[in-house]
Structures are given as C-alpha cells and as structure tokens.
C-alpha positions as CSV (number, residue, x, y, z in Angstrom):
1,M,-42.6,-26.9,6.7
2,N,-41.1,-29.2,9.3
3,A,-42.7,-30.9,12.3
4,S,-41.8,-28.1,14.7
5,E,-43.2,-25.4,12.5
6,L,-46.4,-27.4,12.0
7,K,-46.7,-27.9,15.8
8,F,-46.4,-24.1,16.3
9,Q,-49.0,-23.3,13.6
10,V,-51.5,-25.9,14.9
11,E,-51.1,-24.7,18.5
12,T,-51.4,-21.1,17.4
13,A,-54.5,-21.7,15.3
14,T,-56.3,-24.1,17.7
15,P,-55.0,-23.5,21.2
16,E,-57.4,-26.0,22.7
17,T,-55.8,-28.9,20.8
18,L,-54.2,-31.7,22.8
19,F,-52.6,-33.4,19.8
20,F,-49.1,-32.3,20.6
21,S,-49.5,-32.2,24.4
22,R,-46.8,-34.0,26.5
23,S,-49.4,-36.5,27.9
24,S,-50.7,-37.4,24.4
25,M,-47.2,-37.8,23.0
26,R,-46.2,-39.9,26.0
27,F,-49.4,-42.1,25.7
28,A,-48.6,-42.8,22.1
29,G,-44.9,-43.4,22.9
30,D,-44.0,-40.8,20.4
31,T,-41.5,-37.9,20.1
32,M,-41.2,-34.9,17.8
33,R,-38.1,-36.4,16.3
34,N,-40.2,-39.3,14.9
35,Y,-42.4,-37.0,12.8
36,G,-41.9,-35.8,9.2
37,V,-44.2,-33.4,7.2
38,R,-45.2,-33.5,3.6
39,S,-47.8,-31.9,1.4
40,A,-50.8,-34.1,0.4
41,T,-54.4,-34.1,-0.9
42,V,-56.9,-36.2,1.0
43,T,-60.6,-36.9,0.9
44,D,-62.9,-36.7,3.9
45,S,-65.9,-38.8,4.6
46,M,-68.2,-36.4,2.6
47,G,-66.0,-36.9,-0.5
48,T,-64.5,-33.4,-0.3
49,A,-60.8,-33.1,-1.3
50,H,-58.5,-31.1,1.1
51,E,-55.0,-29.7,0.6
52,V,-53.2,-30.7,3.8
53,W,-50.0,-31.1,5.6
54,E,-49.4,-34.8,6.4
55,L,-47.7,-35.4,9.7
56,Y,-46.3,-38.9,9.3
57,R,-44.3,-41.1,11.6
58,K,-40.9,-42.1,10.4
59,Q,-40.9,-45.3,12.4
60,K,-43.5,-47.3,14.3
61,T,-43.9,-46.2,17.9
62,P,-43.2,-48.6,20.8
63,N,-47.0,-48.9,21.1
64,G,-47.3,-49.9,17.4
65,F,-48.8,-46.7,16.0
66,T,-48.0,-46.0,12.4
67,S,-50.7,-43.7,11.0
68,S,-50.4,-40.2,9.8
69,A,-52.3,-37.1,10.9
70,Y,-53.6,-34.4,8.5
71,F,-53.9,-30.7,9.0
72,A,-55.6,-28.2,6.6
73,K,-53.1,-25.9,5.0
74,D,-55.3,-22.8,5.4
75,T,-56.6,-23.3,8.9
76,F,-54.2,-25.8,10.5
77,K,-57.3,-27.7,11.8
78,R,-57.2,-31.5,11.9
79,V,-58.7,-33.2,8.9
80,H,-59.9,-36.8,9.3
81,A,-59.4,-38.4,6.0
82,F,-60.1,-41.6,4.1
83,I,-56.9,-43.0,2.4
84,R,-56.9,-45.3,-0.6
85,E,-54.4,-48.1,-0.2
86,Y,-53.8,-51.5,-1.8
87,D,-55.0,-54.6,0.1
88,K,-52.8,-57.6,-0.6
89,Q,-55.3,-60.1,0.6
90,T,-58.1,-59.1,-1.8
91,D,-55.8,-57.8,-4.5
92,S,-57.7,-54.6,-4.8
93,D,-57.8,-51.0,-3.6
94,C,-59.7,-50.2,-0.3
95,L,-60.5,-47.2,1.8
96,R,-58.8,-46.9,5.2
97,F,-59.8,-44.4,7.8
98,D,-56.7,-42.3,8.8
99,S,-56.8,-43.4,12.5
100,D,-56.8,-47.1,11.7
101,D,-53.5,-48.3,13.3
102,R,-53.2,-51.8,12.1
103,K,-49.9,-53.5,12.6
104,K,-48.0,-53.8,9.3
105,G,-47.4,-57.3,8.1
106,E,-50.5,-59.0,9.5
C-alpha cells in the first residue's frame, strides 16, 4: 500500500472526507509526495486496539506539522489514536493524542 492507493481507498469508502482535499492539503502545506504508509496497531481513547494504515509525513511541513493519520484497514475510516512515546523531560512514557503537532526539539 502506498499513499496514492490509500488516498483512493479512503475517498472510495468515505466520499464525504476532506482529508485529502486540495484545500486541506494546501492549508497544511503538504503534498502527496511527503506521505509514506506503513502498517501499525494503535489504541483509541476507549482502549480498543485497531489494525491501521499509518499515513506518516516524511518531513515536517512548512507549517510545522509532523503527526501521522491512521485509517482502519477494514473500513478505511479515520481512527483517532493515542500513541505511547518517550518523554525526555520526565524520563518516562506518556500518551500523546495523534493530532498533537508539537514542534520537535522543544
């Protein structure tokens, strides 16, 4: 699965989505060339695990966005996930909501 195939599947399964619209991509300062796709397992806010396609950014956008988007493998609907990551300041793991676009290095 590559980014173009995922875009086609998402738009076919959920035609009302604006995720890949020209205006949304322009607002984020993003291009399809900046996306990669990989398989992942994520947990939603209810604690349910989902097998998903992770649409990740290869580089930070001009607007500073770095976060990934997650789409269910079976329905291609967007999954809003909590991601476990290491926090250098507290020297512990923490949960981060997937739309949290903090600038790296701060």
